[in-house]
PQR file with spaces between the fields and no chain letter, atoms N, CA, C, O and H, PARSE charges and radii, in Angstrom:
ATOM       1  N    MET     1     -21.397  -64.061   63.459 -0.4000 1.5000
ATOM       2  CA   MET     1     -21.504  -65.209   64.304 -0.0000 2.0000
ATOM       3  C    MET     1     -22.931  -65.879   64.185  0.5500 1.7000
ATOM       4  O    MET     1     -23.046  -67.077   63.924 -0.5500 1.4000
ATOM       5  N    TRP     2     -23.966  -65.078   64.382 -0.4000 1.5000
ATOM       6  CA   TRP     2     -25.306  -65.636   64.279 -0.0000 2.0000
ATOM       7  C    TRP     2     -25.640  -66.033   62.870  0.5500 1.7000
ATOM       8  O    TRP     2     -26.279  -67.061   62.644 -0.5500 1.4000
ATOM       9  H    TRP     2     -23.872  -64.105   64.594  0.4000 1.0000
ATOM      10  N    GLY     3     -25.203  -65.208   61.887 -0.4000 1.5000
ATOM      11  CA   GLY     3     -25.471  -65.539   60.500 -0.0000 2.0000
ATOM      12  C    GLY     3     -24.884  -66.854   60.113  0.5500 1.7000
ATOM      13  O    GLY     3     -25.572  -67.663   59.491 -0.5500 1.4000
ATOM      14  H    GLY     3     -24.684  -64.373   62.071  0.4000 1.0000
ATOM      15  N    ALA     4     -23.662  -67.108   60.442 -0.4000 1.5000
ATOM      16  CA   ALA     4     -23.035  -68.368   60.130 -0.0000 2.0000
ATOM      17  C    ALA     4     -23.724  -69.538   60.815  0.5500 1.7000
ATOM      18  O    ALA     4     -23.874  -70.607   60.223 -0.5500 1.4000
ATOM      19  H    ALA     4     -23.103  -66.450   60.947  0.4000 1.0000
ATOM      20  N    ALA     5     -24.142  -69.342   62.054 -0.4000 1.5000
ATOM      21  CA   ALA     5     -24.830  -70.424   62.784 -0.0000 2.0000
ATOM      22  C    ALA     5     -26.143  -70.726   62.104  0.5500 1.7000
ATOM      23  O    ALA     5     -26.521  -71.895   62.024 -0.5500 1.4000
ATOM      24  H    ALA     5     -24.020  -68.473   62.535  0.4000 1.0000
ATOM      25  N    LEU     6     -26.864  -69.727   61.604 -0.4000 1.5000
ATOM      26  CA   LEU     6     -28.145  -69.970   60.924 -0.0000 2.0000
ATOM      27  C    LEU     6     -27.927  -70.747   59.646  0.5500 1.7000
ATOM      28  O    LEU     6     -28.650  -71.698   59.352 -0.5500 1.4000
ATOM      29  H    LEU     6     -26.557  -68.777   61.669  0.4000 1.0000
ATOM      30  N    VAL     7     -26.866  -70.312   58.845 -0.4000 1.5000
ATOM      31  CA   VAL     7     -26.565  -71.022   57.557 -0.0000 2.0000
ATOM      32  C    VAL     7     -26.256  -72.480   57.845  0.5500 1.7000
ATOM      33  O    VAL     7     -26.724  -73.375   57.141 -0.5500 1.4000
ATOM      34  H    VAL     7     -26.278  -69.539   59.084  0.4000 1.0000
ATOM      35  N    ARG     8     -25.445  -72.718   58.912 -0.4000 1.5000
ATOM      36  CA   ARG     8     -25.048  -74.085   59.210 -0.0000 2.0000
ATOM      37  C    ARG     8     -26.257  -74.935   59.641  0.5500 1.7000
ATOM      38  O    ARG     8     -26.348  -76.122   59.327 -0.5500 1.4000
ATOM      39  H    ARG     8     -25.065  -71.990   59.483  0.4000 1.0000
ATOM      40  N    ALA     9     -27.180  -74.287   60.372 -0.4000 1.5000
ATOM      41  CA   ALA     9     -28.430  -74.985   60.750 -0.0000 2.0000
ATOM      42  C    ALA     9     -29.216  -75.406   59.556  0.5500 1.7000
ATOM      43  O    ALA     9     -29.741  -76.519   59.514 -0.5500 1.4000
ATOM      44  H    ALA     9     -27.106  -73.323   60.627  0.4000 1.0000
ATOM      45  N    VAL    10     -29.311  -74.513   58.551 -0.4000 1.5000
ATOM      46  CA   VAL    10     -30.015  -74.861   57.340 -0.0000 2.0000
ATOM      47  C    VAL    10     -29.323  -76.003   56.595  0.5500 1.7000
ATOM      48  O    VAL    10     -29.976  -76.911   56.081 -0.5500 1.4000
ATOM      49  H    VAL    10     -28.884  -73.609   58.585  0.4000 1.0000
ATOM      50  N    GLU    11     -27.976  -75.940   56.545 -0.4000 1.5000
ATOM      51  CA   GLU    11     -27.220  -77.003   55.898 -0.0000 2.0000
ATOM      52  C    GLU    11     -27.426  -78.334   56.624  0.5500 1.7000
ATOM      53  O    GLU    11     -27.589  -79.375   55.986 -0.5500 1.4000
ATOM      54  H    GLU    11     -27.445  -75.203   56.963  0.4000 1.0000
ATOM      55  N    ASP    12     -27.418  -78.297   57.933 -0.4000 1.5000
ATOM      56  CA   ASP    12     -27.644  -79.533   58.725 -0.0000 2.0000
ATOM      57  C    ASP    12     -29.004  -80.132   58.427  0.5500 1.7000
ATOM      58  O    ASP    12     -29.131  -81.347   58.279 -0.5500 1.4000
ATOM      59  H    ASP    12     -27.286  -77.452   58.451  0.4000 1.0000
ATOM      60  N    GLU    13     -29.994  -79.313   58.341 -0.4000 1.5000
ATOM      61  CA   GLU    13     -31.364  -79.794   57.980 -0.0000 2.0000
ATOM      62  C    GLU    13     -31.415  -80.348   56.580  0.5500 1.7000
ATOM      63  O    GLU    13     -32.042  -81.376   56.328 -0.5500 1.4000
ATOM      64  H    GLU    13     -29.891  -78.326   58.461  0.4000 1.0000
ATOM      65  N    ALA    14     -30.750  -79.660   55.663 -0.4000 1.5000
ATOM      66  CA   ALA    14     -30.688  -80.153   54.268 -0.0000 2.0000
ATOM      67  C    ALA    14     -30.045  -81.542   54.220  0.5500 1.7000
ATOM      68  O    ALA    14     -30.522  -82.437   53.522 -0.5500 1.4000
ATOM      69  H    ALA    14     -30.240  -78.824   55.868  0.4000 1.0000
ATOM      70  N    ARG    15     -28.944  -81.707   54.980 -0.4000 1.5000
ATOM      71  CA   ARG    15     -28.306  -83.097   55.023 -0.0000 2.0000
ATOM      72  C    ARG    15     -29.261  -84.102   55.625  0.5500 1.7000
ATOM      73  O    ARG    15     -29.382  -85.227   55.138 -0.5500 1.4000
ATOM      74  H    ARG    15     -28.556  -80.980   55.547  0.4000 1.0000
ATOM      75  N    ARG    16     -29.935  -83.699   56.677 -0.4000 1.5000
ATOM      76  CA   ARG    16     -30.880  -84.607   57.335 -0.0000 2.0000
ATOM      77  C    ARG    16     -31.957  -85.081   56.368  0.5500 1.7000
ATOM      78  O    ARG    16     -32.419  -86.219   56.448 -0.5500 1.4000
ATOM      79  H    ARG    16     -29.836  -82.785   57.072  0.4000 1.0000
ATOM      80  N    ARG    17     -32.354  -84.194   55.450 -0.4000 1.5000
ATOM      81  CA   ARG    17     -33.335  -84.500   54.438 -0.0000 2.0000
ATOM      82  C    ARG    17     -32.773  -85.207   53.235  0.5500 1.7000
ATOM      83  O    ARG    17     -33.503  -85.489   52.285 -0.5500 1.4000
ATOM      84  H    ARG    17     -31.979  -83.270   55.384  0.4000 1.0000
ATOM      85  N    GLY    18     -31.495  -85.497   53.253 -0.4000 1.5000
ATOM      86  CA   GLY    18     -30.860  -86.230   52.151 -0.0000 2.0000
ATOM      87  C    GLY    18     -30.398  -85.369   50.959  0.5500 1.7000
ATOM      88  O    GLY    18     -30.056  -85.924   49.915 -0.5500 1.4000
ATOM      89  H    GLY    18     -30.902  -85.268   54.024  0.4000 1.0000
ATOM      90  N    LEU    19     -30.380  -84.057   51.084 -0.4000 1.5000
ATOM      91  CA   LEU    19     -29.972  -83.210   49.998 -0.0000 2.0000
ATOM      92  C    LEU    19     -28.423  -83.231   49.911  0.5500 1.7000
ATOM      93  O    LEU    19     -27.710  -83.356   50.907 -0.5500 1.4000
ATOM      94  H    LEU    19     -30.658  -83.606   51.932  0.4000 1.0000
ATOM      95  N    LYS    20     -27.973  -83.105   48.691 -0.4000 1.5000
ATOM      96  CA   LYS    20     -26.562  -83.149   48.427 -0.0000 2.0000
ATOM      97  C    LYS    20     -25.929  -81.777   48.080  0.5500 1.7000
ATOM      98  O    LYS    20     -24.707  -81.645   48.009 -0.5500 1.4000
ATOM      99  H    LYS    20     -28.552  -83.004   47.882  0.4000 1.0000
ATOM     100  N    ARG    21     -26.802  -80.756   47.866 -0.4000 1.5000
ATOM     101  CA   ARG    21     -26.356  -79.428   47.501 -0.0000 2.0000
ATOM     102  C    ARG    21     -27.340  -78.386   48.037  0.5500 1.7000
ATOM     103  O    ARG    21     -28.536  -78.655   48.146 -0.5500 1.4000
ATOM     104  H    ARG    21     -27.795  -80.864   47.924  0.4000 1.0000
ATOM     105  N    VAL    22     -26.844  -77.226   48.362 -0.4000 1.5000
ATOM     106  CA   VAL    22     -27.610  -76.086   48.817 -0.0000 2.0000
ATOM     107  C    VAL    22     -27.443  -74.987   47.739  0.5500 1.7000
ATOM     108  O    VAL    22     -26.345  -74.761   47.231 -0.5500 1.4000
ATOM     109  H    VAL    22     -25.873  -77.007   48.273  0.4000 1.0000
ATOM     110  N    TYR    23     -28.567  -74.313   47.408 -0.4000 1.5000
ATOM     111  CA   TYR    23     -28.575  -73.244   46.438 -0.0000 2.0000
ATOM     112  C    TYR    23     -29.159  -71.997   47.112  0.5500 1.7000
ATOM     113  O    TYR    23     -30.158  -72.083   47.825 -0.5500 1.4000
ATOM     114  H    TYR    23     -29.459  -74.497   47.821  0.4000 1.0000
ATOM     115  N    LEU    24     -28.538  -70.853   46.884 -0.4000 1.5000
ATOM     116  CA   LEU    24     -29.056  -69.594   47.404 -0.0000 2.0000
ATOM     117  C    LEU    24     -28.742  -68.441   46.411  0.5500 1.7000
ATOM     118  O    LEU    24     -27.880  -68.551   45.539 -0.5500 1.4000
ATOM     119  H    LEU    24     -27.726  -70.783   46.305  0.4000 1.0000
ATOM     120  N    GLU    25     -29.459  -67.384   46.591 -0.4000 1.5000
ATOM     121  CA   GLU    25     -29.257  -66.186   45.771 -0.0000 2.0000
ATOM     122  C    GLU    25     -28.813  -65.084   46.775  0.5500 1.7000
ATOM     123  O    GLU    25     -29.611  -64.598   47.576 -0.5500 1.4000
ATOM     124  H    GLU    25     -30.159  -67.294   47.300  0.4000 1.0000
ATOM     125  N    ALA    26     -27.514  -64.710   46.701 -0.4000 1.5000
ATOM     126  CA   ALA    26     -26.918  -63.815   47.666 -0.0000 2.0000
ATOM     127  C    ALA    26     -26.807  -62.407   47.095  0.5500 1.7000
ATOM     128  O    ALA    26     -26.483  -62.232   45.921 -0.5500 1.4000
ATOM     129  H    ALA    26     -26.865  -65.105   46.050  0.4000 1.0000
ATOM     130  N    GLN    27     -27.078  -61.391   47.937 -0.4000 1.5000
ATOM     131  CA   GLN    27     -26.711  -60.061   47.592 -0.0000 2.0000
ATOM     132  C    GLN    27     -25.247  -59.941   47.371  0.5500 1.7000
ATOM     133  O    GLN    27     -24.473  -60.490   48.155 -0.5500 1.4000
ATOM     134  H    GLN    27     -27.341  -61.533   48.892  0.4000 1.0000
ATOM     135  N    THR    28     -24.818  -59.261   46.356 -0.4000 1.5000
ATOM     136  CA   THR    28     -23.408  -59.249   46.024 -0.0000 2.0000
ATOM     137  C    THR    28     -22.493  -58.734   47.126  0.5500 1.7000
ATOM     138  O    THR    28     -21.327  -59.119   47.201 -0.5500 1.4000
ATOM     139  H    THR    28     -25.447  -58.815   45.719  0.4000 1.0000
ATOM     140  N    HIS    29     -23.028  -57.852   47.990 -0.4000 1.5000
ATOM     141  CA   HIS    29     -22.192  -57.372   49.099 -0.0000 2.0000
ATOM     142  C    HIS    29     -21.925  -58.516   50.123  0.5500 1.7000
ATOM     143  O    HIS    29     -20.991  -58.417   50.919 -0.5500 1.4000
ATOM     144  H    HIS    29     -23.976  -57.539   47.929  0.4000 1.0000
ATOM     145  N    ALA    30     -22.725  -59.572   50.101 -0.4000 1.5000
ATOM     146  CA   ALA    30     -22.605  -60.684   51.071 -0.0000 2.0000
ATOM     147  C    ALA    30     -21.816  -61.881   50.475  0.5500 1.7000
ATOM     148  O    ALA    30     -21.690  -62.915   51.131 -0.5500 1.4000
ATOM     149  H    ALA    30     -23.483  -59.653   49.455  0.4000 1.0000
ATOM     150  N    LEU    31     -21.292  -61.748   49.254 -0.4000 1.5000
ATOM     151  CA   LEU    31     -20.628  -62.895   48.639 -0.0000 2.0000
ATOM     152  C    LEU    31     -19.468  -63.454   49.515  0.5500 1.7000
ATOM     153  O    LEU    31     -19.308  -64.664   49.672 -0.5500 1.4000
ATOM     154  H    LEU    31     -21.394  -60.908   48.721  0.4000 1.0000
ATOM     155  N    GLY    32     -18.699  -62.544   50.055 -0.4000 1.5000
ATOM     156  CA   GLY    32     -17.539  -62.972   50.887 -0.0000 2.0000
ATOM     157  C    GLY    32     -17.998  -63.814   52.101  0.5500 1.7000
ATOM     158  O    GLY    32     -17.369  -64.812   52.454 -0.5500 1.4000
ATOM     159  H    GLY    32     -18.828  -61.561   49.928  0.4000 1.0000
ATOM     160  N    PHE    33     -19.071  -63.397   52.705 -0.4000 1.5000
ATOM     161  CA   PHE    33     -19.620  -64.155   53.884 -0.0000 2.0000
ATOM     162  C    PHE    33     -19.936  -65.596   53.457  0.5500 1.7000
ATOM     163  O    PHE    33     -19.534  -66.538   54.140 -0.5500 1.4000
ATOM     164  H    PHE    33     -19.581  -62.587   52.419  0.4000 1.0000
ATOM     165  N    TYR    34     -20.646  -65.779   52.342 -0.4000 1.5000
ATOM     166  CA   TYR    34     -20.999  -67.132   51.913 -0.0000 2.0000
ATOM     167  C    TYR    34     -19.788  -67.876   51.390  0.5500 1.7000
ATOM     168  O    TYR    34     -19.719  -69.092   51.572 -0.5500 1.4000
ATOM     169  H    TYR    34     -20.973  -65.013   51.787  0.4000 1.0000
ATOM     170  N    GLU    35     -18.834  -67.226   50.754 -0.4000 1.5000
ATOM     171  CA   GLU    35     -17.648  -67.881   50.287 -0.0000 2.0000
ATOM     172  C    GLU    35     -16.825  -68.430   51.455  0.5500 1.7000
ATOM     173  O    GLU    35     -16.213  -69.492   51.344 -0.5500 1.4000
ATOM     174  H    GLU    35     -18.890  -66.239   50.606  0.4000 1.0000
ATOM     175  N    ARG    36     -16.815  -67.699   52.576 -0.4000 1.5000
ATOM     176  CA   ARG    36     -16.068  -68.170   53.749 -0.0000 2.0000
ATOM     177  C    ARG    36     -16.748  -69.399   54.317  0.5500 1.7000
ATOM     178  O    ARG    36     -16.117  -70.172   55.037 -0.5500 1.4000
ATOM     179  H    ARG    36     -17.312  -66.836   52.666  0.4000 1.0000
ATOM     180  N    LEU    37     -18.041  -69.599   54.006 -0.4000 1.5000
ATOM     181  CA   LEU    37     -18.763  -70.806   54.487 -0.0000 2.0000
ATOM     182  C    LEU    37     -18.763  -71.897   53.475  0.5500 1.7000
ATOM     183  O    LEU    37     -19.428  -72.915   53.669 -0.5500 1.4000
ATOM     184  H    LEU    37     -18.554  -68.970   53.422  0.4000 1.0000
ATOM     185  N    GLY    38     -18.017  -71.723   52.359 -0.4000 1.5000
ATOM     186  CA   GLY    38     -17.830  -72.798   51.388 -0.0000 2.0000
ATOM     187  C    GLY    38     -18.712  -72.727   50.164  0.5500 1.7000
ATOM     188  O    GLY    38     -18.762  -73.679   49.385 -0.5500 1.4000
ATOM     189  H    GLY    38     -17.477  -70.896   52.202  0.4000 1.0000
ATOM     190  N    TYR    39     -19.410  -71.620   49.975 -0.4000 1.5000
ATOM     191  CA   TYR    39     -20.255  -71.484   48.807 -0.0000 2.0000
ATOM     192  C    TYR    39     -19.530  -70.945   47.601  0.5500 1.7000
ATOM     193  O    TYR    39     -18.564  -70.201   47.774 -0.5500 1.4000
ATOM     194  H    TYR    39     -19.370  -70.846   50.608  0.4000 1.0000
ATOM     195  N    THR    40     -19.932  -71.271   46.393 -0.4000 1.5000
ATOM     196  CA   THR    40     -19.301  -70.817   45.160 -0.0000 2.0000
ATOM     197  C    THR    40     -20.342  -70.046   44.376  0.5500 1.7000
ATOM     198  O    THR    40     -21.473  -70.505   44.213 -0.5500 1.4000
ATOM     199  H    THR    40     -20.716  -71.875   46.252  0.4000 1.0000
ATOM     200  N    ALA    41     -19.954  -68.846   43.879 -0.4000 1.5000
ATOM     201  CA   ALA    41     -20.866  -68.056   43.020 -0.0000 2.0000
ATOM     202  C    ALA    41     -20.869  -68.583   41.617  0.5500 1.7000
ATOM     203  O    ALA    41     -19.846  -69.065   41.130 -0.5500 1.4000
ATOM     204  H    ALA    41     -19.035  -68.473   44.011  0.4000 1.0000
ATOM     205  N    HIS    42     -21.993  -68.503   40.961 -0.4000 1.5000
ATOM     206  CA   HIS    42     -22.188  -68.948   39.599 -0.0000 2.0000
ATOM     207  C    HIS    42     -22.913  -67.931   38.815  0.5500 1.7000
ATOM     208  O    HIS    42     -23.810  -67.270   39.337 -0.5500 1.4000
ATOM     209  H    HIS    42     -22.824  -68.112   41.357  0.4000 1.0000
ATOM     210  N    GLY    43     -22.552  -67.772   37.546 -0.4000 1.5000
ATOM     211  CA   GLY    43     -23.334  -66.894   36.612 -0.0000 2.0000
ATOM     212  C    GLY    43     -23.147  -65.407   36.896  0.5500 1.7000
ATOM     213  O    GLY    43     -22.412  -64.996   37.794 -0.5500 1.4000
ATOM     214  H    GLY    43     -21.823  -68.309   37.121  0.4000 1.0000
ATOM     215  N    PRO    44     -23.833  -64.646   36.104 -0.5600 1.5000
ATOM     216  CA   PRO    44     -23.728  -63.198   36.198  0.2800 2.0000
ATOM     217  C    PRO    44     -24.586  -62.606   37.329  0.5500 1.7000
ATOM     218  O    PRO    44     -25.467  -63.271   37.874 -0.5500 1.4000
ATOM     219  N    GLU    45     -24.308  -61.362   37.657 -0.4000 1.5000
ATOM     220  CA   GLU    45     -25.173  -60.617   38.623 -0.0000 2.0000
ATOM     221  C    GLU    45     -26.565  -60.462   37.974  0.5500 1.7000
ATOM     222  O    GLU    45     -26.700  -60.367   36.754 -0.5500 1.4000
ATOM     223  H    GLU    45     -23.593  -60.822   37.214  0.4000 1.0000
ATOM     224  N    PHE    46     -27.599  -60.442   38.852 -0.4000 1.5000
ATOM     225  CA   PHE    46     -28.937  -60.213   38.413 -0.0000 2.0000
ATOM     226  C    PHE    46     -29.718  -59.469   39.466  0.5500 1.7000
ATOM     227  O    PHE    46     -29.353  -59.465   40.642 -0.5500 1.4000
ATOM     228  H    PHE    46     -27.489  -60.520   39.843  0.4000 1.0000
ATOM     229  N    ASP    47     -30.777  -58.849   39.045 -0.4000 1.5000
ATOM     230  CA   ASP    47     -31.660  -58.102   40.008 -0.0000 2.0000
ATOM     231  C    ASP    47     -32.900  -59.002   40.182  0.5500 1.7000
ATOM     232  O    ASP    47     -33.597  -59.319   39.219 -0.5500 1.4000
ATOM     233  H    ASP    47     -31.072  -58.853   38.090  0.4000 1.0000
ATOM     234  N    GLU    48     -33.147  -59.399   41.435 -0.4000 1.5000
ATOM     235  CA   GLU    48     -34.289  -60.260   41.669 -0.0000 2.0000
ATOM     236  C    GLU    48     -35.571  -59.458   42.043  0.5500 1.7000
ATOM     237  O    GLU    48     -36.541  -60.001   42.573 -0.5500 1.4000
ATOM     238  H    GLU    48     -32.580  -59.142   42.218  0.4000 1.0000
ATOM     239  N    GLY    49     -35.519  -58.159   41.742 -0.4000 1.5000
ATOM     240  CA   GLY    49     -36.732  -57.324   41.913 -0.0000 2.0000
ATOM     241  C    GLY    49     -36.557  -56.239   42.960  0.5500 1.7000
ATOM     242  O    GLY    49     -37.380  -55.326   43.019 -0.5500 1.4000
ATOM     243  H    GLY    49     -34.731  -57.717   41.312  0.4000 1.0000
ATOM     244  N    SER    50     -35.525  -56.295   43.788 -0.4000 1.5000
ATOM     245  CA   SER    50     -35.365  -55.329   44.825 -0.0000 2.0000
ATOM     246  C    SER    50     -34.494  -54.150   44.486  0.5500 1.7000
ATOM     247  O    SER    50     -34.407  -53.179   45.237 -0.5500 1.4000
ATOM     248  H    SER    50     -34.856  -57.037   43.740  0.4000 1.0000
ATOM     249  N    GLY    51     -33.837  -54.250   43.323 -0.4000 1.5000
ATOM     250  CA   GLY    51     -32.883  -53.219   42.896 -0.0000 2.0000
ATOM     251  C    GLY    51     -31.507  -53.456   43.468  0.5500 1.7000
ATOM     252  O    GLY    51     -30.611  -52.631   43.286 -0.5500 1.4000
ATOM     253  H    GLY    51     -33.907  -55.038   42.712  0.4000 1.0000
ATOM     254  N    ILE    52     -31.322  -54.557   44.151 -0.4000 1.5000
ATOM     255  CA   ILE    52     -30.010  -54.967   44.794 -0.0000 2.0000
ATOM     256  C    ILE    52     -29.421  -56.105   43.967  0.5500 1.7000
ATOM     257  O    ILE    52     -30.083  -57.126   43.784 -0.5500 1.4000
ATOM     258  H    ILE    52     -32.049  -55.227   44.298  0.4000 1.0000
ATOM     259  N    PRO    53     -28.202  -55.960   43.464 -0.5600 1.5000
ATOM     260  CA   PRO    53     -27.617  -57.033   42.652  0.2800 2.0000
ATOM     261  C    PRO    53     -27.373  -58.291   43.462  0.5500 1.7000
ATOM     262  O    PRO    53     -26.962  -58.226   44.620 -0.5500 1.4000
ATOM     263  N    HIS    54     -27.637  -59.471   42.827 -0.4000 1.5000
ATOM     264  CA   HIS    54     -27.492  -60.768   43.456 -0.0000 2.0000
ATOM     265  C    HIS    54     -26.663  -61.661   42.574  0.5500 1.7000
ATOM     266  O    HIS    54     -26.457  -61.372   41.395 -0.5500 1.4000
ATOM     267  H    HIS    54     -27.972  -59.523   41.886  0.4000 1.0000
ATOM     268  N    ARG    55     -26.186  -62.750   43.145 -0.4000 1.5000
ATOM     269  CA   ARG    55     -25.542  -63.830   42.382 -0.0000 2.0000
ATOM     270  C    ARG    55     -26.048  -65.152   42.931  0.5500 1.7000
ATOM     271  O    ARG    55     -26.339  -65.267   44.121 -0.5500 1.4000
ATOM     272  H    ARG    55     -26.353  -62.984   44.103  0.4000 1.0000
ATOM     273  N    ALA    56     -26.152  -66.141   42.069 -0.4000 1.5000
ATOM     274  CA   ALA    56     -26.507  -67.502   42.482 -0.0000 2.0000
ATOM     275  C    ALA    56     -25.261  -68.117   43.105  0.5500 1.7000
ATOM     276  O    ALA    56     -24.146  -67.897   42.633 -0.5500 1.4000
ATOM     277  H    ALA    56     -25.915  -66.048   41.102  0.4000 1.0000
ATOM     278  N    MET    57     -25.468  -68.920   44.211 -0.4000 1.5000
ATOM     279  CA   MET    57     -24.412  -69.625   44.875 -0.0000 2.0000
ATOM     280  C    MET    57     -24.849  -71.022   45.246  0.5500 1.7000
ATOM     281  O    MET    57     -26.013  -71.281   45.552 -0.5500 1.4000
ATOM     282  H    MET    57     -26.374  -69.098   44.595  0.4000 1.0000
ATOM     283  N    THR    58     -23.862  -71.926   45.207 -0.4000 1.5000
ATOM     284  CA   THR    58     -24.164  -73.308   45.641 -0.0000 2.0000
ATOM     285  C    THR    58     -23.069  -73.813   46.570  0.5500 1.7000
ATOM     286  O    THR    58     -21.966  -73.267   46.614 -0.5500 1.4000
ATOM     287  H    THR    58     -22.917  -71.716   44.958  0.4000 1.0000
ATOM     288  N    LYS    59     -23.399  -74.872   47.316 -0.4000 1.5000
ATOM     289  CA   LYS    59     -22.444  -75.548   48.186 -0.0000 2.0000
ATOM     290  C    LYS    59     -22.799  -77.032   48.137  0.5500 1.7000
ATOM     291  O    LYS    59     -23.949  -77.418   48.346 -0.5500 1.4000
ATOM     292  H    LYS    59     -24.295  -75.316   47.280  0.4000 1.0000
ATOM     293  N    GLU    60     -21.812  -77.838   47.862 -0.4000 1.5000
ATOM     294  CA   GLU    60     -21.988  -79.307   47.932 -0.0000 2.0000
ATOM     295  C    GLU    60     -21.950  -79.706   49.381  0.5500 1.7000
ATOM     296  O    GLU    60     -21.074  -79.271   50.129 -0.5500 1.4000
ATOM     297  H    GLU    60     -20.877  -77.525   47.692  0.4000 1.0000
ATOM     298  N    LEU    61     -22.918  -80.553   49.796 -0.4000 1.5000
ATOM     299  CA   LEU    61     -22.967  -80.999   51.151 -0.0000 2.0000
ATOM     300  C    LEU    61     -22.289  -82.290   51.239  0.5500 1.7000
ATOM     301  O    LEU    61     -22.206  -82.871   52.321 -0.5500 1.4000
ATOM     302  H    LEU    61     -23.630  -80.906   49.189  0.4000 1.0000
């Protein structure tokens, strides 16, 4: 509940600033959460330095 509200607040601010797309790097265990909010995963898994696999994700606003 709170996580989705925070993501939506970031999206609202991005729209306010005139952005057309949001980009994030999600931990792979959280992909479903972001997919339910309309994000699409792109490219292979990668390690951003924490030892936790991530994937790039975008959402068109």
